[in-house]
HTML snippet that shows the backbone in 3Dmol.js (N, CA, C, O; Angstrom):
<script src="https://3Dmol.org/build/3Dmol-min.js"></script>
<div id="view" style="width:600px;height:400px;position:relative"></div>
<script>
const pdb = `
ATOM      1  N   MET A   1       5.919   7.652   7.523  1.00  0.00           N
ATOM      2  CA  MET A   1       4.623   7.125   7.970  1.00  0.00           C
ATOM      3  C   MET A   1       5.041   5.788   7.931  1.00  0.00           C
ATOM      4  O   MET A   1       6.063   5.414   7.355  1.00  0.00           O
ATOM      5  N   LEU A   2       4.035   4.853   8.714  1.00  0.00           N
ATOM      6  CA  LEU A   2       4.160   3.515   9.322  1.00  0.00           C
ATOM      7  C   LEU A   2       2.593   3.131   8.857  1.00  0.00           C
ATOM      8  O   LEU A   2       1.609   3.853   9.017  1.00  0.00           O
ATOM      9  N   GLU A   3       2.626   1.797   8.236  1.00  0.00           N
ATOM     10  CA  GLU A   3       1.604   1.225   7.798  1.00  0.00           C
ATOM     11  C   GLU A   3       1.743  -0.173   8.357  1.00  0.00           C
ATOM     12  O   GLU A   3       2.834  -0.714   8.540  1.00  0.00           O
ATOM     13  N   TRP A   4       0.463  -0.774   8.642  1.00  0.00           N
ATOM     14  CA  TRP A   4       0.435  -2.279   9.029  1.00  0.00           C
ATOM     15  C   TRP A   4      -0.898  -2.951   8.229  1.00  0.00           C
ATOM     16  O   TRP A   4      -1.993  -2.388   8.209  1.00  0.00           O
ATOM     17  N   VAL A   5      -0.669  -4.029   7.684  1.00  0.00           N
ATOM     18  CA  VAL A   5      -1.933  -4.904   7.335  1.00  0.00           C
ATOM     19  C   VAL A   5      -1.852  -6.307   7.180  1.00  0.00           C
ATOM     20  O   VAL A   5      -0.893  -6.975   6.793  1.00  0.00           O
ATOM     21  N   ALA A   6      -2.996  -6.676   7.534  1.00  0.00           N
ATOM     22  CA  ALA A   6      -3.064  -8.212   7.631  1.00  0.00           C
ATOM     23  C   ALA A   6      -4.276  -8.918   7.040  1.00  0.00           C
ATOM     24  O   ALA A   6      -5.458  -8.692   7.300  1.00  0.00           O
ATOM     25  N   ALA A   7      -3.764  -9.825   6.187  1.00  0.00           N
ATOM     26  CA  ALA A   7      -4.984 -10.709   5.485  1.00  0.00           C
ATOM     27  C   ALA A   7      -5.156 -12.024   5.637  1.00  0.00           C
ATOM     28  O   ALA A   7      -4.192 -12.777   5.498  1.00  0.00           O
ATOM     29  N   TRP A   8      -6.530 -12.545   5.977  1.00  0.00           N
ATOM     30  CA  TRP A   8      -6.658 -13.848   6.307  1.00  0.00           C
ATOM     31  C   TRP A   8      -6.948 -14.360   5.304  1.00  0.00           C
ATOM     32  O   TRP A   8      -7.213 -13.391   4.593  1.00  0.00           O
ATOM     33  N   ASP A   9      -7.136 -15.503   4.534  1.00  0.00           N
ATOM     34  CA  ASP A   9      -7.366 -16.290   3.326  1.00  0.00           C
ATOM     35  C   ASP A   9      -7.353 -17.402   3.364  1.00  0.00           C
ATOM     36  O   ASP A   9      -6.496 -18.003   4.012  1.00  0.00           O
ATOM     37  N   GLU A  10      -8.528 -18.159   2.516  1.00  0.00           N
ATOM     38  CA  GLU A  10      -8.476 -19.517   2.687  1.00  0.00           C
ATOM     39  C   GLU A  10      -8.741 -20.072   1.205  1.00  0.00           C
ATOM     40  O   GLU A  10      -9.476 -19.507   0.395  1.00  0.00           O
ATOM     41  N   ASP A  11      -8.012 -21.299   0.960  1.00  0.00           N
ATOM     42  CA  ASP A  11      -8.701 -21.433  -0.444  1.00  0.00           C
ATOM     43  C   ASP A  11      -9.069 -23.002  -0.320  1.00  0.00           C
ATOM     44  O   ASP A  11      -8.547 -23.659   0.580  1.00  0.00           O
ATOM     45  N   ALA A  12      -9.888 -23.543  -1.144  1.00  0.00           N
ATOM     46  CA  ALA A  12      -9.904 -24.970  -1.630  1.00  0.00           C
ATOM     47  C   ALA A  12      -8.819 -25.726  -2.140  1.00  0.00           C
ATOM     48  O   ALA A  12      -8.447 -25.235  -3.206  1.00  0.00           O
ATOM     49  N   THR A  13      -8.095 -26.822  -1.776  1.00  0.00           N
ATOM     50  CA  THR A  13      -7.021 -27.869  -2.275  1.00  0.00           C
ATOM     51  C   THR A  13      -7.784 -28.537  -2.882  1.00  0.00           C
ATOM     52  O   THR A  13      -8.952 -28.777  -2.576  1.00  0.00           O
ATOM     53  N   PRO A  14      -7.031 -29.002  -4.059  1.00  0.00           N
ATOM     54  CA  PRO A  14      -7.597 -30.216  -4.871  1.00  0.00           C
ATOM     55  C   PRO A  14      -8.270 -31.304  -4.365  1.00  0.00           C
ATOM     56  O   PRO A  14      -9.183 -31.782  -5.037  1.00  0.00           O
ATOM     57  N   THR A  15      -7.927 -31.865  -3.105  1.00  0.00           N
ATOM     58  CA  THR A  15      -8.470 -32.590  -2.311  1.00  0.00           C
ATOM     59  C   THR A  15      -9.893 -32.567  -1.576  1.00  0.00           C
ATOM     60  O   THR A  15     -10.610 -33.459  -1.123  1.00  0.00           O
ATOM     61  N   GLY A  16      -9.989 -31.313  -1.638  1.00  0.00           N
ATOM     62  CA  GLY A  16     -11.438 -30.832  -1.341  1.00  0.00           C
ATOM     63  C   GLY A  16     -11.156 -30.012   0.237  1.00  0.00           C
ATOM     64  O   GLY A  16     -12.044 -29.221   0.557  1.00  0.00           O
ATOM     65  N   SER A  17     -10.364 -30.119   0.891  1.00  0.00           N
ATOM     66  CA  SER A  17      -9.983 -29.709   2.161  1.00  0.00           C
ATOM     67  C   SER A  17      -9.634 -28.004   2.182  1.00  0.00           C
ATOM     68  O   SER A  17      -9.529 -27.546   1.045  1.00  0.00           O
ATOM     69  N   GLU A  18      -9.470 -27.150   3.133  1.00  0.00           N
ATOM     70  CA  GLU A  18      -9.438 -25.766   2.949  1.00  0.00           C
ATOM     71  C   GLU A  18      -7.980 -25.704   3.605  1.00  0.00           C
ATOM     72  O   GLU A  18      -7.499 -26.467   4.442  1.00  0.00           O
ATOM     73  N   ASP A  19      -7.440 -24.641   3.026  1.00  0.00           N
ATOM     74  CA  ASP A  19      -5.908 -24.200   2.976  1.00  0.00           C
ATOM     75  C   ASP A  19      -6.143 -22.612   3.557  1.00  0.00           C
ATOM     76  O   ASP A  19      -6.618 -21.679   2.909  1.00  0.00           O
ATOM     77  N   HIS A  20      -5.656 -22.583   5.008  1.00  0.00           N
ATOM     78  CA  HIS A  20      -5.746 -21.344   5.547  1.00  0.00           C
ATOM     79  C   HIS A  20      -4.442 -20.395   5.635  1.00  0.00           C
ATOM     80  O   HIS A  20      -3.518 -20.824   6.325  1.00  0.00           O
ATOM     81  N   THR A  21      -4.295 -19.234   5.042  1.00  0.00           N
ATOM     82  CA  THR A  21      -3.239 -18.396   5.168  1.00  0.00           C
ATOM     83  C   THR A  21      -3.387 -16.887   6.184  1.00  0.00           C
ATOM     84  O   THR A  21      -4.438 -16.322   6.486  1.00  0.00           O
ATOM     85  N   PHE A  22      -2.359 -16.596   6.463  1.00  0.00           N
ATOM     86  CA  PHE A  22      -2.480 -15.322   7.238  1.00  0.00           C
ATOM     87  C   PHE A  22      -1.452 -14.463   7.145  1.00  0.00           C
ATOM     88  O   PHE A  22      -0.503 -14.759   7.871  1.00  0.00           O
ATOM     89  N   GLU A  23      -1.324 -13.465   6.471  1.00  0.00           N
ATOM     90  CA  GLU A  23      -0.221 -12.672   5.955  1.00  0.00           C
ATOM     91  C   GLU A  23      -0.353 -11.545   6.869  1.00  0.00           C
ATOM     92  O   GLU A  23      -1.439 -10.987   7.024  1.00  0.00           O
ATOM     93  N   THR A  24       0.991 -11.088   7.647  1.00  0.00           N
ATOM     94  CA  THR A  24       0.772  -9.625   7.901  1.00  0.00           C
ATOM     95  C   THR A  24       2.171  -8.639   7.780  1.00  0.00           C
ATOM     96  O   THR A  24       3.282  -9.027   8.140  1.00  0.00           O
ATOM     97  N   LEU A  25       1.982  -7.730   7.391  1.00  0.00           N
ATOM     98  CA  LEU A  25       3.009  -6.971   6.867  1.00  0.00           C
ATOM     99  C   LEU A  25       3.289  -5.541   7.895  1.00  0.00           C
ATOM    100  O   LEU A  25       2.389  -5.187   8.658  1.00  0.00           O
ATOM    101  N   LEU A  26       4.311  -4.947   7.848  1.00  0.00           N
ATOM    102  CA  LEU A  26       4.711  -3.735   8.658  1.00  0.00           C
ATOM    103  C   LEU A  26       5.294  -3.091   7.460  1.00  0.00           C
ATOM    104  O   LEU A  26       5.986  -3.850   6.782  1.00  0.00           O
ATOM    105  N   SER A  27       5.165  -1.678   6.967  1.00  0.00           N
ATOM    106  CA  SER A  27       5.631  -0.889   6.445  1.00  0.00           C
ATOM    107  C   SER A  27       6.302   0.524   6.635  1.00  0.00           C
ATOM    108  O   SER A  27       5.617   1.541   6.531  1.00  0.00           O
ATOM    109  N   PRO A  28       7.150   0.558   6.811  1.00  0.00           N
ATOM    110  CA  PRO A  28       7.938   1.884   7.086  1.00  0.00           C
ATOM    111  C   PRO A  28       7.841   2.538   5.896  1.00  0.00           C
ATOM    112  O   PRO A  28       7.878   1.947   4.817  1.00  0.00           O
ATOM    113  N   GLY A  29       7.691   3.982   6.041  1.00  0.00           N
ATOM    114  CA  GLY A  29       7.862   4.554   4.490  1.00  0.00           C
ATOM    115  C   GLY A  29       7.857   6.032   4.316  1.00  0.00           C
ATOM    116  O   GLY A  29       7.464   6.716   5.261  1.00  0.00           O
ATOM    117  N   ILE A  30       8.297   6.672   3.077  1.00  0.00           N
ATOM    118  CA  ILE A  30       7.943   8.004   3.269  1.00  0.00           C
ATOM    119  C   ILE A  30       7.024   8.552   1.808  1.00  0.00           C
ATOM    120  O   ILE A  30       6.729   7.933   0.786  1.00  0.00           O
ATOM    121  N   ARG A  31       6.757   9.900   2.208  1.00  0.00           N
ATOM    122  CA  ARG A  31       5.729  10.269   1.216  1.00  0.00           C
ATOM    123  C   ARG A  31       6.137  11.990   1.068  1.00  0.00           C
ATOM    124  O   ARG A  31       6.333  12.661   2.082  1.00  0.00           O
ATOM    125  N   TRP A  32       6.237  12.631  -0.433  1.00  0.00           N
ATOM    126  CA  TRP A  32       6.552  13.671  -0.416  1.00  0.00           C
ATOM    127  C   TRP A  32       5.681  14.184  -1.247  1.00  0.00           C
ATOM    128  O   TRP A  32       5.473  13.493  -2.244  1.00  0.00           O
ATOM    129  N   ALA A  33       5.069  15.227  -1.161  1.00  0.00           N
ATOM    130  CA  ALA A  33       3.944  16.093  -1.905  1.00  0.00           C
ATOM    131  C   ALA A  33       4.388  17.684  -1.899  1.00  0.00           C
ATOM    132  O   ALA A  33       3.887  18.487  -1.112  1.00  0.00           O
ATOM    133  N   PRO A  34       5.232  17.983  -2.720  1.00  0.00           N
ATOM    134  CA  PRO A  34       5.490  19.746  -2.698  1.00  0.00           C
ATOM    135  C   PRO A  34       4.619  20.488  -3.392  1.00  0.00           C
ATOM    136  O   PRO A  34       3.991  20.213  -4.415  1.00  0.00           O
ATOM    137  N   TYR A  35       4.648  21.667  -2.593  1.00  0.00           N
ATOM    138  CA  TYR A  35       3.763  22.870  -3.029  1.00  0.00           C
ATOM    139  C   TYR A  35       3.986  22.987  -4.608  1.00  0.00           C
ATOM    140  O   TYR A  35       5.135  22.899  -5.040  1.00  0.00           O
ATOM    141  N   THR A  36       2.799  23.205  -5.569  1.00  0.00           N
ATOM    142  CA  THR A  36       2.831  23.158  -6.776  1.00  0.00           C
ATOM    143  C   THR A  36       1.684  24.346  -7.199  1.00  0.00           C
ATOM    144  O   THR A  36       0.523  24.222  -6.810  1.00  0.00           O
ATOM    145  N   LYS A  37       2.089  25.453  -7.991  1.00  0.00           N
ATOM    146  CA  LYS A  37       1.224  26.334  -8.519  1.00  0.00           C
ATOM    147  C   LYS A  37      -0.035  26.179  -9.319  1.00  0.00           C
ATOM    148  O   LYS A  37       0.289  25.525 -10.311  1.00  0.00           O
ATOM    149  N   GLY A  38      -0.910  26.372  -9.354  1.00  0.00           N
ATOM    150  CA  GLY A  38      -1.806  25.856 -10.218  1.00  0.00           C
ATOM    151  C   GLY A  38      -2.980  25.024  -9.524  1.00  0.00           C
ATOM    152  O   GLY A  38      -3.500  25.281  -8.439  1.00  0.00           O
ATOM    153  N   ASP A  39      -3.318  23.847 -10.490  1.00  0.00           N
ATOM    154  CA  ASP A  39      -4.498  23.111 -10.203  1.00  0.00           C
ATOM    155  C   ASP A  39      -4.032  21.703 -10.181  1.00  0.00           C
ATOM    156  O   ASP A  39      -4.922  20.861 -10.065  1.00  0.00           O
ATOM    157  N   THR A  40      -2.689  21.244 -10.277  1.00  0.00           N
ATOM    158  CA  THR A  40      -2.374  20.043 -10.325  1.00  0.00           C
ATOM    159  C   THR A  40      -1.135  19.856  -8.960  1.00  0.00           C
ATOM    160  O   THR A  40      -0.310  20.633  -8.478  1.00  0.00           O
ATOM    161  N   GLN A  41      -1.403  18.840  -8.757  1.00  0.00           N
ATOM    162  CA  GLN A  41      -0.354  18.411  -7.289  1.00  0.00           C
ATOM    163  C   GLN A  41       0.101  16.829  -7.483  1.00  0.00           C
ATOM    164  O   GLN A  41      -0.661  15.955  -7.898  1.00  0.00           O
ATOM    165  N   PHE A  42       1.302  16.649  -7.156  1.00  0.00           N
ATOM    166  CA  PHE A  42       1.893  15.273  -7.325  1.00  0.00           C
ATOM    167  C   PHE A  42       2.313  14.982  -6.272  1.00  0.00           C
ATOM    168  O   PHE A  42       2.689  15.884  -5.523  1.00  0.00           O
ATOM    169  N   ALA A  43       2.392  13.526  -5.841  1.00  0.00           N
ATOM    170  CA  ALA A  43       3.029  12.952  -4.569  1.00  0.00           C
ATOM    171  C   ALA A  43       3.752  12.064  -4.924  1.00  0.00           C
ATOM    172  O   ALA A  43       3.311  11.509  -5.930  1.00  0.00           O
ATOM    173  N   VAL A  44       5.031  11.505  -4.421  1.00  0.00           N
ATOM    174  CA  VAL A  44       5.859  10.262  -4.633  1.00  0.00           C
ATOM    175  C   VAL A  44       6.020   9.512  -3.467  1.00  0.00           C
ATOM    176  O   VAL A  44       6.163  10.093  -2.391  1.00  0.00           O
ATOM    177  N   GLY A  45       6.016   8.648  -3.523  1.00  0.00           N
ATOM    178  CA  GLY A  45       6.643   8.017  -2.201  1.00  0.00           C
ATOM    179  C   GLY A  45       7.386   6.822  -2.112  1.00  0.00           C
ATOM    180  O   GLY A  45       7.774   6.401  -3.201  1.00  0.00           O
ATOM    181  N   ALA A  46       7.776   5.976  -0.848  1.00  0.00           N
ATOM    182  CA  ALA A  46       8.125   4.708  -1.039  1.00  0.00           C
ATOM    183  C   ALA A  46       8.077   3.881   0.275  1.00  0.00           C
ATOM    184  O   ALA A  46       7.904   4.554   1.291  1.00  0.00           O
ATOM    185  N   GLY A  47       8.153   3.058   0.371  1.00  0.00           N
ATOM    186  CA  GLY A  47       7.732   1.985   1.218  1.00  0.00           C
ATOM    187  C   GLY A  47       8.542   0.974   1.334  1.00  0.00           C
ATOM    188  O   GLY A  47       9.316   0.784   0.396  1.00  0.00           O
ATOM    189  N   LEU A  48       8.575   0.270   2.234  1.00  0.00           N
ATOM    190  CA  LEU A  48       9.714  -1.035   2.385  1.00  0.00           C
ATOM    191  C   LEU A  48       8.737  -2.129   3.197  1.00  0.00           C
ATOM    192  O   LEU A  48       8.994  -2.180   4.400  1.00  0.00           O
ATOM    193  N   PRO A  49       7.706  -2.974   2.765  1.00  0.00           N
ATOM    194  CA  PRO A  49       6.930  -3.976   3.363  1.00  0.00           C
ATOM    195  C   PRO A  49       8.069  -5.166   3.886  1.00  0.00           C
ATOM    196  O   PRO A  49       8.981  -5.647   3.214  1.00  0.00           O
ATOM    197  N   ILE A  50       7.786  -5.402   4.990  1.00  0.00           N
ATOM    198  CA  ILE A  50       8.503  -6.553   5.987  1.00  0.00           C
ATOM    199  C   ILE A  50       7.513  -7.457   6.595  1.00  0.00           C
ATOM    200  O   ILE A  50       6.744  -7.196   7.520  1.00  0.00           O
ATOM    201  N   GLY A  51       7.677  -8.829   5.779  1.00  0.00           N
ATOM    202  CA  GLY A  51       6.458  -9.556   6.581  1.00  0.00           C
ATOM    203  C   GLY A  51       6.748  -9.839   7.799  1.00  0.00           C
ATOM    204  O   GLY A  51       7.910  -9.685   8.174  1.00  0.00           O
ATOM    205  N   LEU A  52       5.864 -10.265   8.590  1.00  0.00           N
ATOM    206  CA  LEU A  52       5.762 -10.569   9.882  1.00  0.00           C
ATOM    207  C   LEU A  52       5.487 -11.719  10.371  1.00  0.00           C
ATOM    208  O   LEU A  52       5.668 -12.061  11.540  1.00  0.00           O
ATOM    209  N   SER A  53       4.906 -12.555   9.241  1.00  0.00           N
ATOM    210  CA  SER A  53       4.186 -13.712   9.481  1.00  0.00           C
ATOM    211  C   SER A  53       4.739 -14.779   8.601  1.00  0.00           C
ATOM    212  O   SER A  53       5.180 -14.342   7.538  1.00  0.00           O
ATOM    213  N   SER A  54       4.817 -15.909   8.750  1.00  0.00           N
ATOM    214  CA  SER A  54       5.368 -17.284   7.981  1.00  0.00           C
ATOM    215  C   SER A  54       4.862 -17.265   6.180  1.00  0.00           C
ATOM    216  O   SER A  54       5.518 -17.726   5.247  1.00  0.00           O
ATOM    217  N   ASP A  55       3.564 -16.608   6.112  1.00  0.00           N
ATOM    218  CA  ASP A  55       2.684 -16.951   4.971  1.00  0.00           C
ATOM    219  C   ASP A  55       3.371 -15.381   4.205  1.00  0.00           C
ATOM    220  O   ASP A  55       3.268 -15.340   2.979  1.00  0.00           O
ATOM    221  N   ALA A  56       3.874 -14.455   4.725  1.00  0.00           N
ATOM    222  CA  ALA A  56       4.140 -13.222   4.099  1.00  0.00           C
ATOM    223  C   ALA A  56       5.461 -13.211   3.255  1.00  0.00           C
ATOM    224  O   ALA A  56       6.510 -13.812   3.489  1.00  0.00           O
ATOM    225  N   THR A  57       5.177 -12.457   2.315  1.00  0.00           N
ATOM    226  CA  THR A  57       6.596 -12.205   1.516  1.00  0.00           C
ATOM    227  C   THR A  57       7.650 -11.593   2.683  1.00  0.00           C
ATOM    228  O   THR A  57       7.177 -10.972   3.635  1.00  0.00           O
ATOM    229  N   ASP A  58       9.238 -11.822   2.546  1.00  0.00           N
ATOM    230  CA  ASP A  58      10.078 -11.537   3.664  1.00  0.00           C
ATOM    231  C   ASP A  58      10.164  -9.921   3.490  1.00  0.00           C
ATOM    232  O   ASP A  58       9.762  -9.166   4.376  1.00  0.00           O
ATOM    233  N   ILE A  59      10.655  -9.517   2.417  1.00  0.00           N
ATOM    234  CA  ILE A  59      10.776  -7.886   2.301  1.00  0.00           C
ATOM    235  C   ILE A  59      10.497  -7.653   1.045  1.00  0.00           C
ATOM    236  O   ILE A  59      10.858  -8.487   0.214  1.00  0.00           O
ATOM    237  N   ALA A  60       9.810  -6.499   0.639  1.00  0.00           N
ATOM    238  CA  ALA A  60       9.877  -5.874  -0.714  1.00  0.00           C
ATOM    239  C   ALA A  60       9.945  -4.250  -0.820  1.00  0.00           C
ATOM    240  O   ALA A  60      10.163  -3.450   0.089  1.00  0.00           O
ATOM    241  N   LEU A  61       9.769  -4.075  -1.788  1.00  0.00           N
ATOM    242  CA  LEU A  61       9.737  -2.373  -2.071  1.00  0.00           C
ATOM    243  C   LEU A  61       8.579  -1.807  -2.772  1.00  0.00           C
ATOM    244  O   LEU A  61       8.373  -2.450  -3.801  1.00  0.00           O
ATOM    245  N   PHE A  62       7.902  -1.028  -2.637  1.00  0.00           N
ATOM    246  CA  PHE A  62       7.010  -0.295  -2.958  1.00  0.00           C
ATOM    247  C   PHE A  62       6.925   0.963  -3.511  1.00  0.00           C
ATOM    248  O   PHE A  62       6.926   1.858  -2.666  1.00  0.00           O
ATOM    249  N   LEU A  63       6.846   1.341  -4.735  1.00  0.00           N
ATOM    250  CA  LEU A  63       7.165   2.704  -5.098  1.00  0.00           C
ATOM    251  C   LEU A  63       6.003   3.367  -5.582  1.00  0.00           C
ATOM    252  O   LEU A  63       5.362   2.613  -6.315  1.00  0.00           O
ATOM    253  N   TYR A  64       5.371   4.749  -5.422  1.00  0.00           N
ATOM    254  CA  TYR A  64       4.389   4.859  -5.988  1.00  0.00           C
ATOM    255  C   TYR A  64       4.415   6.686  -6.388  1.00  0.00           C
ATOM    256  O   TYR A  64       4.848   7.484  -5.556  1.00  0.00           O
ATOM    257  N   MET A  65       3.911   7.125  -7.704  1.00  0.00           N
ATOM    258  CA  MET A  65       3.591   8.234  -7.924  1.00  0.00           C
ATOM    259  C   MET A  65       1.887   8.583  -8.036  1.00  0.00           C
ATOM    260  O   MET A  65       1.078   7.717  -8.371  1.00  0.00           O
ATOM    261  N   SER A  66       1.589   9.675  -7.774  1.00  0.00           N
ATOM    262  CA  SER A  66       0.155   9.946  -7.738  1.00  0.00           C
ATOM    263  C   SER A  66      -0.096  11.717  -8.344  1.00  0.00           C
ATOM    264  O   SER A  66       0.617  12.632  -7.934  1.00  0.00           O
ATOM    265  N   PHE A  67      -0.989  11.880  -9.147  1.00  0.00           N
ATOM    266  CA  PHE A  67      -1.181  13.215  -9.444  1.00  0.00           C
ATOM    267  C   PHE A  67      -2.450  13.545  -9.030  1.00  0.00           C
ATOM    268  O   PHE A  67      -3.215  12.631  -8.724  1.00  0.00           O
ATOM    269  N   GLU A  68      -2.760  14.537  -8.973  1.00  0.00           N
ATOM    270  CA  GLU A  68      -4.282  14.954  -8.319  1.00  0.00           C
ATOM    271  C   GLU A  68      -4.606  16.184  -9.158  1.00  0.00           C
ATOM    272  O   GLU A  68      -3.698  16.966  -9.439  1.00  0.00           O
ATOM    273  N   HIS A  69      -5.901  16.403  -9.590  1.00  0.00           N
ATOM    274  CA  HIS A  69      -6.124  17.357 -10.456  1.00  0.00           C
ATOM    275  C   HIS A  69      -7.599  18.164  -9.589  1.00  0.00           C
ATOM    276  O   HIS A  69      -8.521  17.552  -9.051  1.00  0.00           O
ATOM    277  N   ARG A  70      -7.458  19.466  -9.668  1.00  0.00           N
ATOM    278  CA  ARG A  70      -9.153  19.986  -9.350  1.00  0.00           C
ATOM    279  C   ARG A  70     -10.091  19.575 -10.330  1.00  0.00           C
ATOM    280  O   ARG A  70      -9.960  19.701 -11.547  1.00  0.00           O
ATOM    281  N   TYR A  71     -11.212  18.989  -9.615  1.00  0.00           N
ATOM    282  CA  TYR A  71     -12.350  18.788 -10.538  1.00  0.00           C
ATOM    283  C   TYR A  71     -13.354  19.583 -10.532  1.00  0.00           C
ATOM    284  O   TYR A  71     -14.220  19.463 -11.399  1.00  0.00           O
ATOM    285  N   LYS A  72     -13.439  20.584  -9.521  1.00  0.00           N
ATOM    286  CA  LYS A  72     -14.520  21.498  -9.408  1.00  0.00           C
ATOM    287  C   LYS A  72     -13.998  22.898  -8.856  1.00  0.00           C
ATOM    288  O   LYS A  72     -13.405  22.984  -7.781  1.00  0.00           O
ATOM    289  N   GLU A  73     -14.233  23.844  -9.572  1.00  0.00           N
ATOM    290  CA  GLU A  73     -14.209  25.373  -9.347  1.00  0.00           C
ATOM    291  C   GLU A  73     -14.354  25.656  -7.705  1.00  0.00           C
ATOM    292  O   GLU A  73     -15.432  25.410  -7.164  1.00  0.00           O
ATOM    293  N   VAL A  74     -13.472  26.071  -7.098  1.00  0.00           N
ATOM    294  CA  VAL A  74     -13.525  26.707  -5.969  1.00  0.00           C
ATOM    295  C   VAL A  74     -13.780  28.118  -6.051  1.00  0.00           C
ATOM    296  O   VAL A  74     -13.150  28.725  -6.917  1.00  0.00           O
ATOM    297  N   ALA A  75     -14.719  28.879  -5.197  1.00  0.00           N
ATOM    298  CA  ALA A  75     -14.956  30.042  -5.233  1.00  0.00           C
ATOM    299  C   ALA A  75     -14.240  30.761  -4.017  1.00  0.00           C
ATOM    300  O   ALA A  75     -14.420  30.331  -2.877  1.00  0.00           O
ATOM    301  N   GLU A  76     -13.424  31.863  -4.260  1.00  0.00           N
ATOM    302  CA  GLU A  76     -12.661  32.600  -3.676  1.00  0.00           C
ATOM    303  C   GLU A  76     -13.115  33.863  -2.860  1.00  0.00           C
ATOM    304  O   GLU A  76     -12.278  34.565  -2.292  1.00  0.00           O
TER     305      GLU A  76
END
`;
const viewer = $3Dmol.createViewer("view");
viewer.addModel(pdb, "pdb");
viewer.setStyle({}, {cartoon: {color: "spectrum"}});
viewer.zoomTo();
viewer.render();
</script>
């Protein structure tokens, strides 16, 4: 998978002026969610966010794991 994010931010400096930043990241990654019997599913993934602007972090590693549970009974 491929994700892209951009963030514009402005902060007040101690002198009262505004400091503007622009961060943009491109993150190629993978996600795996195996089939599991029962009501629970889990997914694991990894991404490699790469900064494309001067205000963004050069490179990083993003790891995640999620669990999903059925919350409502489904009629069959």
